[in-house]
All heavy atoms as an XYZ file, in Angstrom:
900
protein
N       0.820     -1.191     -0.034
C       0.041      0.073     -0.015
C       0.888      1.254      0.009
O       1.879      1.292      0.722
C      -0.898     -0.010      1.222
C      -1.900      1.101      1.215
S      -2.946      1.011      2.726
C      -3.878     -0.438      2.299
N       0.580      2.179     -0.859
C       1.405      3.436     -0.977
C       1.319      4.299      0.246
O       0.408      4.186      1.089
N       2.289      5.181      0.355
C       2.380      6.120      1.556
C       1.086      6.896      1.660
O       0.541      7.152      2.712
C       3.598      6.947      1.445
C       3.627      7.998      2.562
C       4.004      7.648      3.885
C       3.352      9.314      2.275
C       4.022      8.581      4.817
C       3.385     10.279      3.292
C       3.785      9.904      4.607
N       0.651      7.448      0.485
C      -0.533      8.365      0.576
C      -1.807      7.543      0.991
O      -2.646      8.140      1.754
C      -0.826      9.034     -0.836
O      -1.004      8.032     -1.742
N      -1.940      6.309      0.624
C      -3.043      5.514      1.055
C      -2.980      5.208      2.514
O      -3.961      5.304      3.279
C      -3.131      4.175      0.306
N      -1.731      4.921      3.068
C      -1.572      4.796      4.507
C      -1.839      6.002      5.309
O      -2.542      5.952      6.324
C      -0.197      4.253      4.766
C       0.127      2.787      4.459
C       1.613      2.555      4.626
C      -0.721      1.909      5.298
N      -1.391      7.133      4.734
C      -1.625      8.377      5.387
C      -3.139      8.674      5.510
O      -3.709      9.071      6.554
C      -0.965      9.566      4.668
C      -1.191     10.954      5.234
C      -0.572     10.990      6.677
C      -0.562     11.997      4.322
N      -3.919      8.393      4.412
C      -5.406      8.522      4.467
C      -6.032      7.597      5.469
O      -6.933      7.998      6.165
C      -5.992      8.271      3.114
C      -5.737      9.408      2.080
C      -6.209      9.007      0.653
C      -6.423     10.731      2.497
N      -5.481      6.381      5.558
C      -6.094      5.447      6.520
C      -5.889      5.976      7.939
O      -6.760      5.788      8.731
C      -5.411      4.113      6.347
C      -5.890      3.180      5.218
C      -5.027      2.003      5.108
C      -7.369      2.905      5.268
N      -4.720      6.567      8.234
C      -4.525      7.103      9.590
C      -5.203      8.377      9.878
O      -5.640      8.713     11.004
C      -3.017      7.209      9.907
C      -2.285      5.904      9.986
C      -1.318      5.518      9.091
C      -2.652      5.033     11.024
C      -0.650      4.286      9.180
C      -2.028      3.740     11.105
C      -1.056      3.379     10.188
N      -5.421      9.173      8.781
C      -5.996     10.506      8.946
C      -7.576     10.327      9.024
O      -8.198     10.992      9.731
C      -5.626     11.390      7.735
O      -4.207     11.370      7.620
C      -6.169     12.772      7.927
N      -8.123      9.456      8.192
C      -9.570      9.250      8.126
C      -9.972      7.801      8.328
O     -10.549      7.166      7.514
C     -10.095      9.725      6.772
C      -9.811     11.124      6.452
C      -8.688     11.506      5.701
C     -10.604     12.137      6.962
C      -8.417     12.851      5.409
C     -10.310     13.492      6.703
C      -9.270     13.826      5.945
O      -8.951     15.131      5.672
N      -9.548      7.183      9.488
C      -9.823      5.721      9.702
C     -11.240      5.379      9.706
O     -11.614      4.304      9.231
C      -9.144      5.543     11.068
C      -9.167      6.865     11.804
C      -8.997      7.826     10.676
N     -12.186      6.330     10.070
C     -13.617      5.878     10.073
C     -14.107      5.705      8.620
O     -14.998      4.939      8.460
C     -14.446      6.988     10.796
N     -13.567      6.440      7.719
C     -14.014      6.249      6.321
C     -13.852      4.907      5.774
O     -14.739      4.338      5.106
C     -13.308      7.275      5.432
C     -13.554      8.715      5.581
C     -12.632      9.560      4.693
C     -14.992      9.025      5.305
N     -12.681      4.288      6.099
C     -12.297      3.016      5.527
C     -12.678      1.906      6.556
O     -13.298      0.865      6.165
C     -10.894      2.935      5.158
C     -10.527      1.513      4.627
C     -10.593      3.879      4.062
N     -12.302      2.051      7.847
C     -12.493      1.011      8.840
C     -13.880      0.660      9.099
O     -14.306     -0.450      9.499
C     -11.779      1.434     10.074
S      -9.935      1.518      9.886
N     -14.844      1.544      8.872
C     -16.245      1.300      9.083
C     -16.930      0.515      7.957
O     -18.035      0.125      7.995
N     -16.225      0.347      6.811
C     -16.841     -0.267      5.720
C     -15.893     -1.368      5.185
O     -14.861     -1.069      4.538
C     -17.041      0.810      4.600
C     -17.768      0.237      3.401
O     -17.644     -0.921      3.035
N     -18.469      1.086      2.747
N     -16.201     -2.633      5.455
C     -15.307     -3.712      5.038
C     -15.112     -3.838      3.588
O     -14.024     -4.139      3.124
C     -15.902     -5.049      5.623
N     -16.178     -3.562      2.809
C     -16.060     -3.653      1.373
C     -15.120     -2.541      0.848
O     -14.299     -2.779     -0.028
C     -17.367     -3.619      0.654
C     -18.085     -4.853      0.629
C     -19.059     -5.011     -0.460
O     -19.327     -4.105     -1.332
O     -19.686     -6.116     -0.566
N     -15.249     -1.402      1.257
C     -14.396     -0.268      0.888
C     -12.912     -0.564      1.297
O     -12.007     -0.320      0.508
C     -14.856      1.094      1.496
C     -14.024      2.305      1.103
C     -14.036      2.478     -0.381
C     -14.549      3.521      1.797
N     -12.757     -1.094      2.468
C     -11.358     -1.484      2.888
C     -10.796     -2.531      1.901
O      -9.653     -2.343      1.555
C     -11.553     -2.051      4.339
C     -10.251     -2.021      5.169
C     -10.369     -2.333      6.658
N     -11.307     -3.504      6.916
C     -12.483     -3.332      7.535
N     -12.946     -2.192      7.954
N     -13.181     -4.380      7.774
N     -11.545     -3.511      1.499
C     -11.126     -4.576      0.586
C     -10.841     -3.900     -0.740
O      -9.796     -4.231     -1.380
C     -12.150     -5.669      0.511
N     -11.700     -2.939     -1.235
C     -11.419     -2.331     -2.495
C     -10.228     -1.544     -2.537
O      -9.454     -1.491     -3.499
C     -12.635     -1.497     -2.878
C     -13.900     -2.311     -3.254
C     -15.139     -1.359     -3.329
C     -13.700     -3.035     -4.536
N      -9.905     -0.880     -1.398
C      -8.662     -0.038     -1.310
C      -7.493     -0.962     -1.314
O      -6.415     -0.555     -1.952
C      -8.708      0.793     -0.056
C      -9.723      1.902     -0.026
S      -9.448      3.214     -1.367
C     -10.584      2.562     -2.674
N      -7.526     -2.093     -0.732
C      -6.377     -3.029     -0.794
C      -6.174     -3.563     -2.195
O      -5.136     -3.781     -2.708
C      -6.565     -4.196      0.258
C      -5.340     -4.979      0.382
O      -4.362     -4.590      0.955
O      -5.335     -6.148     -0.150
N      -7.315     -3.937     -2.842
C      -7.284     -4.403     -4.194
C      -6.704     -3.321     -5.138
O      -5.804     -3.656     -5.915
C      -8.680     -4.892     -4.668
C      -9.220     -6.118     -3.923
C      -8.755     -5.081     -6.131
C     -10.642     -6.331     -4.049
N      -7.114     -2.173     -4.938
C      -6.558     -0.988     -5.667
C      -5.050     -0.891     -5.503
O      -4.258     -0.801     -6.540
C      -7.225      0.297     -5.295
C      -6.734      1.515     -6.066
O      -6.001      1.384     -7.051
N      -7.106      2.661     -5.520
N      -4.592     -0.987     -4.234
C      -3.124     -0.858     -3.953
C      -2.378     -2.007     -4.588
O      -1.209     -1.770     -4.956
C      -2.937     -0.867     -2.397
N      -2.907     -3.152     -4.780
C      -2.228     -4.285     -5.322
C      -2.232     -4.225     -6.918
O      -1.342     -4.607     -7.585
C      -2.798     -5.580     -4.868
C      -2.237     -5.968     -3.502
O      -1.157     -6.539     -3.475
N      -2.976     -5.622     -2.496
N      -3.426     -3.830     -7.457
C      -3.504     -3.735     -8.958
C      -2.888     -2.526     -9.562
O      -2.513     -2.541    -10.756
C      -5.025     -3.871     -9.362
C      -5.820     -5.187     -9.102
C      -7.215     -5.016     -9.520
C      -5.090     -6.357     -9.883
N      -2.869     -1.434     -8.748
C      -2.367     -0.165     -9.288
C      -1.421      0.450     -8.281
O      -1.797      1.417     -7.615
C      -3.594      0.732     -9.555
C      -3.186      2.061    -10.219
O      -2.091      2.250    -10.721
O      -4.031      3.038    -10.061
N      -0.249     -0.183     -8.119
C       0.657      0.262     -6.994
C       1.059      1.739     -7.018
O       1.250      2.294     -5.998
C       1.878     -0.653     -7.161
C       1.507     -1.720     -8.025
C       0.224     -1.227     -8.826
N       1.103      2.335     -8.186
C       1.450      3.808     -8.212
C       0.247      4.697     -8.168
O       0.404      5.940     -8.267
C       2.396      4.080     -9.421
C       3.734      3.357     -9.340
C       1.660      3.780    -10.680
N      -0.930      4.147     -8.061
C      -2.212      4.795     -7.993
C      -2.330      5.866     -9.124
O      -2.722      6.955     -8.966
C      -2.308      5.547     -6.687
C      -3.780      5.974     -6.391
O      -4.698      5.378     -6.904
N      -4.002      7.008     -5.599
N      -2.048      5.402    -10.307
C      -2.153      6.280    -11.467
C      -3.249      5.989    -12.423
O      -3.537      6.723    -13.317
N      -3.816      4.746    -12.221
C      -4.862      4.329    -13.161
C      -6.245      4.193    -12.573
O      -7.189      4.316    -13.280
C      -4.376      2.900    -13.787
C      -3.031      2.998    -14.500
C      -2.532      1.566    -14.688
C      -3.100      3.759    -15.717
N      -6.301      3.848    -11.298
C      -7.610      3.661    -10.651
C      -7.837      4.920     -9.735
O      -8.177      4.725     -8.575
C      -7.718      2.429     -9.920
C      -7.783      1.101    -10.754
C      -7.806     -0.083     -9.894
C      -8.958      1.136    -11.726
N      -7.596      6.128    -10.195
C      -7.676      7.252     -9.345
C      -9.179      7.523     -8.802
O      -9.278      8.214     -7.862
C      -7.155      8.509    -10.016
O      -7.848      8.709    -11.256
C      -5.682      8.390    -10.368
N     -10.144      6.988     -9.466
C     -11.514      7.144     -9.038
C     -11.794      6.312     -7.745
O     -12.809      6.516     -7.090
C     -12.465      6.813    -10.114
O     -12.455      5.421    -10.506
N     -10.969      5.311     -7.428
C     -11.179      4.496     -6.244
C     -10.560      5.171     -5.106
O      -9.296      5.096     -4.929
C     -10.503      3.124     -6.485
C     -11.189      2.195     -7.437
C     -11.834      2.553     -8.596
C     -11.290      0.803     -7.399
N     -12.262      1.479     -9.297
C     -11.962      0.357     -8.600
C     -10.838     -0.107     -6.481
C     -12.221     -1.018     -8.792
C     -11.088     -1.497     -6.714
C     -11.762     -1.915     -7.877
N     -11.330      5.863     -4.309
C     -10.707      6.580     -3.155
C     -11.482      6.323     -1.838
O     -12.669      5.866     -1.924
C     -10.769      8.137     -3.372
O     -12.148      8.537     -3.320
C     -10.212      8.536     -4.746
N     -10.881      6.527     -0.759
C     -11.507      6.321      0.522
C     -12.669      7.341      0.724
O     -13.465      7.090      1.608
C     -10.511      6.428      1.728
C      -9.504      5.260      1.607
C      -9.903      7.745      1.737
N     -12.643      8.376     -0.049
C     -13.722      9.394      0.104
C     -14.897      9.117     -0.808
O     -15.969      9.708     -0.671
C     -13.104     10.797     -0.352
C     -12.010     11.223      0.464
C     -10.744     11.279     -0.087
C     -12.149     11.626      1.807
C      -9.682     11.655      0.689
C     -11.041     11.951      2.526
C      -9.847     12.025      1.998
N     -14.776      8.106     -1.652
C     -15.838      7.815     -2.629
C     -16.802      6.751     -2.034
O     -16.599      6.107     -1.044
N     -17.931      6.582     -2.751
C     -18.900      5.509     -2.484
C     -18.826      4.520     -3.722
O     -19.171      4.870     -4.829
C     -20.305      6.167     -2.389
C     -21.379      5.090     -2.112
O     -21.065      3.864     -2.214
O     -22.529      5.492     -1.882
N     -18.384      3.371     -3.413
C     -18.227      2.372     -4.532
C     -19.491      2.140     -5.321
O     -19.406      1.736     -6.512
C     -17.774      1.090     -3.811
C     -17.236      1.464     -2.507
C     -17.975      2.724     -2.109
N     -20.617      2.398     -4.685
C     -21.871      2.112     -5.331
C     -22.627      3.355     -5.912
O     -23.784      3.213     -6.423
C     -22.845      1.442     -4.348
S     -22.169     -0.251     -3.945
N     -21.951      4.470     -5.974
C     -22.570      5.599     -6.582
C     -22.221      5.901     -8.039
O     -22.568      6.867     -8.613
C     -22.418      6.924     -5.688
C     -20.914      7.412     -5.789
O     -20.074      6.871     -6.525
O     -20.626      8.438     -5.180
N     -21.500      5.010     -8.587
C     -21.045      5.072    -10.017
C     -19.712      5.775    -10.172
O     -19.226      5.959    -11.282
N     -19.154      6.191     -9.095
C     -17.831      6.987     -9.206
C     -16.608      6.075     -9.350
O     -15.558      6.558     -9.765
C     -17.657      7.960     -8.069
O     -17.574      7.250     -6.841
N     -16.687      4.782     -8.875
C     -15.489      3.944     -8.998
C     -15.541      3.309    -10.391
O     -16.352      2.494    -10.792
C     -15.662      2.777     -7.949
C     -15.171      3.207     -6.596
C     -15.548      4.333     -5.934
C     -14.398      2.313     -5.902
C     -15.156      4.724     -4.706
C     -13.953      2.686     -4.615
C     -14.318      3.843     -4.043
N     -14.464      3.676    -11.161
C     -14.363      3.112    -12.484
C     -14.364      1.571    -12.479
O     -13.585      0.959    -11.752
C     -13.031      3.663    -13.078
C     -12.884      3.343    -14.569
O     -13.900      3.349    -15.304
O     -11.750      3.189    -15.058
N     -15.155      1.038    -13.340
C     -15.225     -0.420    -13.536
C     -15.862     -1.246    -12.493
O     -15.762     -2.394    -12.409
N     -16.595     -0.598    -11.571
C     -17.244     -1.271    -10.495
C     -18.802     -1.089    -10.499
O     -19.198      0.012    -10.769
C     -16.720     -0.748     -9.151
C     -16.968     -1.553     -7.949
C     -15.806     -1.741     -7.045
C     -18.191     -0.912     -7.203
N     -19.486     -2.173    -10.309
C     -20.989     -2.128    -10.251
C     -21.408     -2.796     -8.972
O     -20.809     -3.745     -8.516
C     -21.566     -2.805    -11.498
N     -22.564     -2.297     -8.483
C     -23.064     -2.887     -7.261
C     -24.464     -3.522     -7.504
O     -25.140     -3.179     -8.506
C     -23.234     -1.774     -6.184
S     -21.647     -1.205     -5.594
N     -24.876     -4.372     -6.563
C     -26.213     -4.947     -6.666
C     -27.242     -3.963     -6.001
O     -26.848     -2.889     -5.554
C     -26.291     -6.316     -6.085
C     -25.909     -6.275     -4.577
O     -26.047     -5.304     -3.917
N     -25.509     -7.420     -4.103
N     -28.469     -4.396     -6.032
C     -29.552     -3.559     -5.467
C     -29.416     -3.331     -3.929
O     -29.993     -2.409     -3.340
C     -30.889     -4.120     -5.769
C     -31.204     -5.419     -5.145
C     -30.578     -6.625     -5.842
O     -29.993     -6.539     -6.924
O     -30.563     -7.785     -5.261
N     -28.619     -4.101     -3.264
C     -28.413     -3.931     -1.782
C     -27.199     -3.084     -1.578
O     -26.808     -2.943     -0.308
C     -28.143     -5.372     -1.143
C     -29.392     -6.222     -1.197
C     -29.143     -7.548     -0.583
C     -30.329     -8.425     -0.757
N     -30.106     -9.841     -0.312
N     -26.549     -2.496     -2.518
C     -25.445     -1.655     -2.305
C     -24.117     -2.427     -2.012
O     -23.263     -1.831     -1.278
N     -23.961     -3.644     -2.569
C     -22.763     -4.411     -2.297
C     -22.096     -4.589     -3.690
O     -22.714     -4.709     -4.722
C     -23.185     -5.809     -1.764
C     -23.984     -5.683     -0.467
C     -24.824     -6.944     -0.196
O     -25.371     -7.546     -1.085
N     -24.875     -7.311      1.045
N     -20.788     -4.667     -3.614
C     -19.970     -4.828     -4.901
C     -20.379     -6.114     -5.543
O     -20.199     -7.184     -4.882
C     -18.484     -4.747     -4.528
O     -18.187     -3.578     -3.869
C     -17.677     -4.932     -5.783
N     -20.806     -6.086     -6.764
C     -21.232     -7.267     -7.511
C     -20.335     -7.570     -8.755
O     -20.283     -8.657     -9.146
C     -22.674     -7.043     -7.993
N     -19.694     -6.522     -9.236
C     -18.959     -6.750    -10.531
C     -17.769     -5.778    -10.540
O     -17.863     -4.604    -10.283
C     -19.830     -6.446    -11.700
C     -19.263     -6.914    -13.024
O     -18.095     -7.258    -13.121
N     -20.059     -6.792    -14.056
N     -16.612     -6.322    -10.854
C     -15.374     -5.549    -11.112
C     -15.021     -5.804    -12.519
O     -14.625     -7.000    -12.879
C     -14.244     -5.856    -10.117
C     -14.689     -5.479     -8.722
C     -12.996     -5.097    -10.468
C     -13.675     -5.885     -7.601
N     -14.974     -4.813    -13.423
C     -14.656     -5.002    -14.773
C     -13.623     -3.967    -15.201
O     -13.861     -2.846    -15.396
C     -15.925     -4.782    -15.652
O     -15.687     -4.985    -16.960
N     -12.289     -4.475    -15.235
C     -11.186     -3.519    -15.469
C     -10.329     -4.047    -16.659
O      -9.160     -3.994    -16.578
C     -10.341     -3.410    -14.159
C     -11.088     -2.853    -13.013
C     -10.251     -3.016    -11.673
C     -11.399     -1.406    -13.222
N     -10.984     -4.452    -17.803
C     -10.300     -4.952    -18.919
C      -9.409     -3.812    -19.505
O      -9.946     -2.695    -19.750
C     -11.270     -5.375    -20.008
C     -12.148     -6.547    -19.618
C     -13.521     -6.130    -19.269
O     -13.704     -5.157    -18.501
N     -14.510     -6.816    -19.721
N      -8.191     -4.138    -19.818
C      -7.278     -3.298    -20.623
C      -7.077     -1.960    -20.012
O      -6.888     -0.910    -20.636
N      -6.898     -1.867    -18.694
C      -6.673     -0.633    -17.999
C      -5.226     -0.413    -17.789
O      -4.806      0.699    -17.352
C      -7.319     -0.620    -16.639
C      -8.865     -0.645    -16.734
C      -9.434      0.599    -17.237
C     -10.940      0.667    -17.160
N     -11.535      1.887    -17.682
N      -4.372     -1.323    -18.192
C      -2.917     -1.176    -18.018
C      -2.452     -1.423    -16.592
O      -1.430     -1.000    -16.152
N      -3.267     -2.142    -15.847
C      -2.916     -2.496    -14.522
C      -1.751     -3.438    -14.434
O      -1.623     -4.299    -15.242
C      -4.134     -3.067    -13.746
C      -5.445     -2.206    -13.754
C      -6.575     -3.025    -13.179
C      -5.180     -0.933    -12.962
N      -0.898     -3.288    -13.425
C       0.211     -4.126    -13.211
C       0.403     -4.424    -11.802
O       0.740     -3.588    -11.041
C       1.491     -3.587    -13.883
O       1.823     -2.424    -13.230
N       0.127     -5.613    -11.394
C       0.265     -5.976     -9.982
C      -0.286     -7.388     -9.852
O      -0.314     -8.203    -10.691
N      -0.813     -7.620     -8.602
C      -1.378     -8.907     -8.188
C      -2.817     -8.748     -7.823
O      -3.246     -7.671     -7.394
C      -0.485     -9.544     -7.096
O      -0.547     -8.661     -5.970
C       0.908     -9.695     -7.476
N      -3.455     -9.932     -7.762
C      -4.812     -9.961     -7.254
C      -4.676    -10.199     -5.775
O      -4.142    -11.259     -5.404
C      -5.736    -10.997     -7.975
C      -7.052    -11.054     -7.318
C      -5.772    -10.709     -9.470
N      -5.157     -9.371     -4.995
C      -5.075     -9.442     -3.484
C      -6.014    -10.507     -2.950
O      -7.208    -10.663     -3.314
C      -5.368     -8.168     -2.863
O      -5.457     -8.298     -1.456
N      -5.558    -11.276     -1.941
C      -6.416    -12.341     -1.280
C      -7.692    -11.658     -0.634
O      -8.630    -12.381     -0.393
C      -5.508    -12.969     -0.248
C      -4.099    -12.669     -0.642
C      -4.204    -11.391     -1.457
N      -7.631    -10.333     -0.328
C      -8.777     -9.745      0.296
C      -9.968     -9.684     -0.629
O     -11.021     -9.271     -0.201
C      -8.431     -8.346      0.878
C      -7.317     -8.434      1.910
C      -8.126     -7.396     -0.201
N      -9.706    -10.058     -1.927
C     -10.895    -10.156     -2.767
C     -11.993    -10.999     -2.211
O     -13.194    -10.732     -2.447
C     -10.470    -10.706     -4.181
C     -11.528    -10.514     -5.258
C     -10.088    -12.197     -4.123
C     -11.278     -9.409     -6.198
N     -11.689    -11.931     -1.354
C     -12.681    -12.785     -0.637
C     -13.561    -11.986      0.209
O     -14.656    -12.404      0.595
C     -11.942    -13.917      0.128
N     -13.170    -10.765      0.577
C     -14.022     -9.917      1.381
C     -15.226     -9.323      0.600
O     -16.123     -8.815      1.213
N     -15.219     -9.487     -0.654
C     -16.287     -8.990     -1.488
C     -17.280    -10.178     -1.724
O     -17.307    -10.794     -2.796
C     -15.792     -8.457     -2.810
C     -14.734     -7.316     -2.691
C     -14.242     -6.908     -4.109
C     -15.362     -6.141     -1.952
N     -17.940    -10.555     -0.653
C     -18.724    -11.754     -0.622
C     -19.875    -11.866     -1.653
O     -20.316    -12.956     -1.956
C     -19.370    -11.939      0.793
C     -18.273    -12.085      1.827
C     -18.853    -12.139      3.277
O     -20.035    -11.849      3.482
O     -18.058    -12.322      4.174
N     -20.250    -10.772     -2.214
C     -21.322    -10.762     -3.169
C     -20.868    -10.507     -4.597
O     -21.701    -10.283     -5.495
C     -22.361     -9.680     -2.843
C     -23.024     -9.968     -1.464
O     -23.788    -10.889     -1.403
N     -22.650     -9.306     -0.423
N     -19.564    -10.686     -4.788
C     -18.968    -10.434     -6.103
C     -19.455    -11.630     -7.019
O     -19.299    -12.760     -6.770
C     -17.462    -10.520     -6.025
C     -16.713    -10.019     -7.313
C     -16.971     -8.506     -7.538
C     -15.202    -10.259     -7.134
N     -20.054    -11.202     -8.191
C     -20.511    -12.118     -9.161
C     -19.709    -12.164    -10.361
O     -19.751    -13.115    -11.187
C     -21.949    -11.769     -9.506
C     -22.965    -11.872     -8.405
S     -24.568    -11.306     -8.829
C     -25.087    -12.481    -10.041
N     -18.889    -11.155    -10.663
C     -18.061    -11.065    -11.874
C     -16.737    -10.322    -11.652
O     -16.788     -9.278    -10.962
N     -15.735    -10.906    -12.115
C     -14.383    -10.262    -11.979
C     -13.652    -10.434    -13.344
O     -13.355    -11.502    -13.793
C     -13.524    -11.012    -10.919
C     -12.092    -10.519    -10.738
C     -12.124     -9.082    -10.240
C     -11.461    -11.437     -9.696
N     -13.499     -9.241    -13.975
C     -12.934     -9.269    -15.374
C     -11.685     -8.438    -15.402
O     -11.807     -7.228    -15.299
C     -14.041     -8.704    -16.392
C     -15.337     -9.427    -16.152
C     -16.380     -8.964    -15.409
C     -15.518    -10.652    -16.761
C     -17.546     -9.614    -15.289
C     -16.703    -11.369    -16.619
C     -17.717    -10.865    -15.902
O     -18.926    -11.503    -15.755
N     -10.534     -9.014    -15.571
C      -9.287     -8.368    -15.541
C      -8.422     -8.696    -16.765
O      -7.169     -8.502    -16.649
C      -8.538     -8.797    -14.248
C      -9.297     -8.382    -12.967
C      -8.462     -8.971    -11.809
C      -9.401     -6.900    -12.835
N      -8.933     -9.081    -17.950
C      -8.021     -9.420    -19.037
C      -7.307     -8.218    -19.551
O      -7.790     -7.116    -19.400
C      -8.969    -10.082    -20.001
C     -10.241     -9.492    -19.799
C     -10.369     -9.225    -18.286
N      -6.235     -8.479    -20.357
C      -5.570     -7.428    -21.058
C      -4.937     -6.365    -20.176
O      -4.949     -5.202    -20.444
C      -6.440     -6.756    -22.164
C      -7.126     -7.747    -23.038
C      -8.441     -7.949    -22.955
C      -6.396     -8.633    -23.879
C      -9.111     -8.922    -23.740
C      -7.021     -9.604    -24.644
C      -8.355     -9.787    -24.641
N      -4.384     -6.848    -19.059
C      -3.617     -6.047    -18.102
C      -2.233     -6.728    -17.926
O      -1.966     -7.741    -18.709
C      -4.413     -5.939    -16.727
C      -5.493     -5.000    -16.827
O      -5.378     -3.808    -17.040
N      -6.764     -5.513    -16.731
N      -1.438     -6.272    -17.103
C      -0.113     -6.846    -16.833
C       0.016     -7.480    -15.477
O       0.914     -7.087    -14.725
C       0.941     -5.743    -17.169
C       0.744     -5.088    -18.402
C       0.146     -3.861    -18.579
C       1.270     -5.702    -19.596
C      -0.016     -3.307    -19.834
C       1.092     -5.126    -20.815
C       0.492     -3.909    -20.985
O       0.214     -3.355    -22.179
N      -0.878     -8.331    -15.127
C      -0.907     -8.937    -13.821
C       0.050    -10.084    -13.721
O       0.368    -10.685    -14.755
C      -2.303     -9.395    -13.490
C      -3.482     -8.350    -13.553
C      -4.787     -8.906    -13.227
C      -3.150     -7.109    -12.734
N       0.481    -10.327    -12.571
C       1.429    -11.417    -12.299
C       1.148    -12.108    -11.002
O       0.336    -11.623    -10.261
C       2.901    -10.881    -12.408
C       3.184     -9.782    -11.437
C       3.653    -10.100    -10.108
C       3.016     -8.521    -11.815
C       3.849     -9.022     -9.243
C       3.301     -7.418    -10.870
C       3.739     -7.773     -9.705
O       3.996     -6.705     -8.768
N       1.806    -13.136    -10.713
C       1.571    -13.900     -9.482
C       0.515    -14.948     -9.639
O      -0.134    -15.127    -10.717
N       0.195    -15.526     -8.501
C      -0.834    -16.579     -8.547
C      -2.222    -16.000     -8.234
O      -2.326    -15.015     -7.607
C      -0.512    -17.632     -7.404
C       0.758    -18.444     -7.698
C       1.073    -19.452     -6.623
O       0.086    -19.766     -5.851
O       2.144    -19.925     -6.616
N      -3.227    -16.709     -8.714
C      -4.549    -16.279     -8.385
C      -4.747    -16.751     -6.943
O      -4.487    -17.888     -6.677
C      -5.593    -16.979     -9.359
C      -5.369    -16.524    -10.779
C      -7.012    -16.704     -8.885
C      -6.186    -17.279    -11.831
N      -5.218    -15.851     -6.082
C      -5.378    -16.268     -4.618
C      -6.377    -17.363     -4.436
O      -7.422    -17.301     -5.028
C      -5.701    -14.911     -3.932
C      -6.175    -14.092     -5.009
C      -5.607    -14.474     -6.311
N      -6.026    -18.266     -3.505
C      -6.918    -19.436     -3.324
C      -8.267    -18.890     -2.681
O      -9.244    -19.555     -2.772
C      -6.312    -20.479     -2.430
C      -5.920    -20.019     -1.070
C      -5.203    -21.092     -0.273
C      -4.928    -20.718      1.125
N      -3.885    -19.837      1.380
N      -8.216    -17.708     -2.029
C      -9.358    -17.220     -1.381
C     -10.469    -16.838     -2.386
O     -11.661    -16.805     -1.959
C      -8.988    -15.889     -0.636
C      -8.108    -16.181      0.581
C      -6.634    -16.263      0.230
O      -6.224    -16.171     -0.893
O      -5.843    -16.454      1.219
N     -10.141    -16.735     -3.618
C     -11.170    -16.474     -4.624
C     -12.245    -17.569     -4.737
O     -13.326    -17.401     -5.115
C     -10.541    -16.150     -6.000
C     -11.436    -15.305     -6.829
C     -10.177    -17.415     -6.746
C     -10.781    -14.675     -8.015
N     -11.803    -18.794     -4.302
C     -12.694    -19.991     -4.365
C     -13.803    -19.860     -3.276
O     -14.767    -20.515     -3.392
C     -11.941    -21.238     -4.139
O     -11.401    -21.312     -2.879
N     -13.590    -18.943     -2.316
C     -14.662    -18.699     -1.325
C     -15.790    -17.795     -1.800
O     -16.793    -17.637     -1.091
C     -14.057    -18.093     -0.038
C     -13.047    -19.009      0.633
O     -13.109    -20.280      0.484
N     -12.032    -18.374      1.228
N     -15.698    -17.280     -2.945
C     -16.713    -16.361     -3.500
C     -17.823    -17.194     -4.184
O     -17.809    -17.446     -5.369
C     -16.079    -15.391     -4.498
C     -15.086    -14.404     -3.840
C     -14.392    -13.613     -4.903
C     -15.746    -13.537     -2.824
N     -18.774    -17.597     -3.386
C     -19.870    -18.476     -3.820
C     -20.800    -17.835     -4.873
O     -21.418    -18.491     -5.617
C     -20.610    -18.972     -2.675
O     -21.283    -17.922     -1.966
N     -20.837    -16.512     -4.882
C     -21.735    -15.758     -5.860
C     -21.034    -15.587     -7.212
O     -21.680    -15.156     -8.169
C     -22.141    -14.460     -5.315
C     -22.905    -14.415     -4.024
C     -24.273    -15.165     -4.206
O     -24.909    -14.939     -5.233
O     -24.603    -15.950     -3.352
N     -19.778    -15.871     -7.318
C     -19.113    -15.715     -8.519
C     -19.503    -16.827     -9.529
O     -18.975    -17.876     -9.734
C     -17.522    -15.868     -8.253
C     -16.577    -15.272     -9.256
C     -16.748    -13.818     -9.399
C     -15.098    -15.576     -8.837
N     -20.547    -16.407    -10.246
C     -21.203    -17.413    -11.143
C     -20.965    -17.076    -12.564
O     -21.075    -18.048    -13.402
C     -22.760    -17.364    -10.875
O     -23.258    -16.096    -11.075
N     -20.647    -15.905    -12.919
C     -20.395    -15.593    -14.331
C     -18.967    -16.093    -14.677
O     -18.122    -16.212    -13.825
C     -20.471    -14.055    -14.575
C     -21.868    -13.502    -14.306
C     -21.875    -12.024    -14.530
O     -20.995    -11.511    -15.190
O     -22.825    -11.412    -14.017
N     -18.710    -16.267    -15.908
C     -17.318    -16.668    -16.354
C     -16.307    -15.579    -15.879
O     -16.620    -14.363    -15.992
C     -17.368    -16.758    -17.851
C     -18.825    -16.937    -18.198
C     -19.596    -16.230    -17.066
N     -15.265    -15.952    -15.248
C     -14.301    -15.025    -14.814
C     -13.032    -15.189    -15.572
O     -12.501    -16.293    -15.611
C     -14.126    -15.270    -13.296
O     -15.328    -15.148    -12.597
C     -13.186    -14.321    -12.634
N     -12.499    -14.138    -16.010
C     -11.241    -14.109    -16.743
C     -10.191    -13.289    -15.985
O     -10.345    -12.119    -15.747
C     -11.401    -13.578    -18.165
C     -12.322    -14.329    -18.967
C     -12.139    -15.530    -19.549
C     -13.689    -13.998    -19.252
N     -13.240    -15.926    -20.200
C     -14.263    -15.036    -20.003
C     -14.535    -12.887    -18.866
C     -15.479    -15.001    -20.552
C     -15.790    -12.905    -19.412
C     -16.281    -13.892    -20.192
N      -9.086    -13.999    -15.618
C      -7.963    -13.322    -15.024
C      -6.791    -13.730    -15.914
O      -6.334    -14.881    -15.821
C      -7.780    -13.620    -13.588
C      -8.995    -13.286    -12.781
C      -6.516    -12.841    -13.064
C      -8.842    -13.666    -11.240
N      -6.339    -12.817    -16.702
C      -5.207    -13.184    -17.590
C      -3.947    -12.583    -16.904
O      -3.848    -11.387    -16.701
C      -5.398    -12.627    -18.989
C      -6.638    -13.241    -19.589
C      -4.126    -12.823    -19.852
C      -7.002    -12.703    -20.971
N      -3.029    -13.453    -16.622
C      -1.786    -12.999    -15.904
C      -0.623    -12.893    -16.912
O      -0.582    -13.602    -17.801
C      -1.404    -13.987    -14.800
C      -2.580    -14.243    -13.810
C      -2.147    -15.282    -12.797
C      -2.907    -12.907    -13.126
């Protein structure tokens, strides 16, 4: 996690610590976009379900349901905290520069019913 993200966590802990999904999304962002230059819309000040998070869609209950970040130029790893997004139904990350193993925790996502592509 970058210095600026850590500074925000310590400065505004209630923003992130009170929302487990937002906390997971911030960790996912830090792993997929380590220099924070591509997913700038993903911030601790935002609401993941108000349409401001690029590539993210929520269900009717306000829970993260779909992450679609094809061809964004992301380079990093998929964080095991992805399992914290318990209602995730789709994860689309092809045409990026990801590396490493797909975390085993992804198998805990029982709602992940759509075809999922992670091209490493």
